[in-house]
C-alpha positions in Angstrom: 44.4 81.0 111.9 48.1 80.6 110.8 49.7 84.1 112.5 47.6 83.3 116.0 50.0 79.9 115.8 53.3 81.8 114.9 52.2 84.6 117.5 52.0 82.0 120.4 55.0 80.2 119.1 57.5 83.2 119.0 55.8 84.0 122.4 56.9 80.2 124.0 60.5 80.4 123.0 60.4 84.3 124.1 59.1 83.4 127.5 61.2 80.2 127.8 64.8 82.1 127.0 63.8 84.8 129.7 62.9 82.5 132.0 66.6 80.9 131.1 67.9 84.2 131.4 66.4 85.3 134.2 67.1 82.0 136.3 71.0 82.1 135.2 71.1 85.9 136.3 69.6 84.9 139.6 72.0 81.9 140.2 75.1 83.8 139.2 74.2 86.8 141.8 73.0 83.7 144.2 69.9 85.1 144.1 70.5 88.9 144.8 67.7 89.4 143.3 68.8 93.5 143.0 71.8 92.7 141.0 70.8 90.3 138.8 67.9 93.0 137.4 70.9 95.2 137.0 72.7 92.1 135.6 69.8 92.0 132.7 69.1 95.7 132.4 65.6 95.5 134.5 63.9 97.3 137.1 63.7 95.3 140.1 60.1 95.4 140.2 59.8 94.1 136.6 62.4 91.1 137.9 59.8 90.7 140.6 57.1 90.2 138.7 59.0 87.8 135.7 60.2 85.2 139.2 57.0 85.2 139.9 55.0 84.8 136.3 57.8 82.2 135.3 57.5 80.5 138.6 61.2 80.7 139.8 60.0 82.1 143.2 59.3 78.2 144.3 62.7 76.7 143.3 64.7 79.8 145.6 68.1 78.6 146.2 68.3 75.6 143.6 68.3 75.7 139.9 64.6 74.2 138.7 65.2 70.6 137.8 63.4 69.3 134.3 60.0 69.1 135.7 60.1 71.8 137.4 61.2 73.7 134.0 58.5 71.3 132.1 56.0 72.1 134.9 57.0 76.5 134.5 57.1 75.8 130.6 53.0 74.4 131.0 52.1 77.2 133.0 53.6 80.0 130.4 52.5 77.7 127.4 49.1 76.0 128.1 47.6 73.4 126.3 45.9 75.0 123.6 42.6 72.6 123.6 42.2 74.0 127.1 42.9 77.4 126.6 39.8 79.5 127.1 38.4 81.8 124.0 36.5 84.3 126.6 38.1 87.1 127.6 39.9 87.1 130.5 39.2 89.2 134.1 41.6 90.3 136.3 42.4 87.9 138.9 43.0 89.0 142.4 
C-alpha cells in the first residue's frame, strides 16, 4: 500500500513541475505554442495535449492565479477519498 502512496506523490510532483514548465514556456513565447513546444523539447501535439490536461487553455493570455493553479492541481491530483477504484473507461 505504501508504494501506491509514493507513486501518487511522485506523480503529483511531476505533474506540478510539468505544468509550471509549460506555463512558463507559453508565457515566454507569448502563447506561440510551436515555439513553446520547441523550447520544451516536445512535439506540438504533445504540448496541446498537456495544455488541455492541465487546463492551461482556460487561462490563455494570463498567468494562472493562485486559485487557478490550486484548481488545476485539484484536477491533476484529486482527493484520494473521492477517487473511484473502478477501471477507467474512455470519456468522449
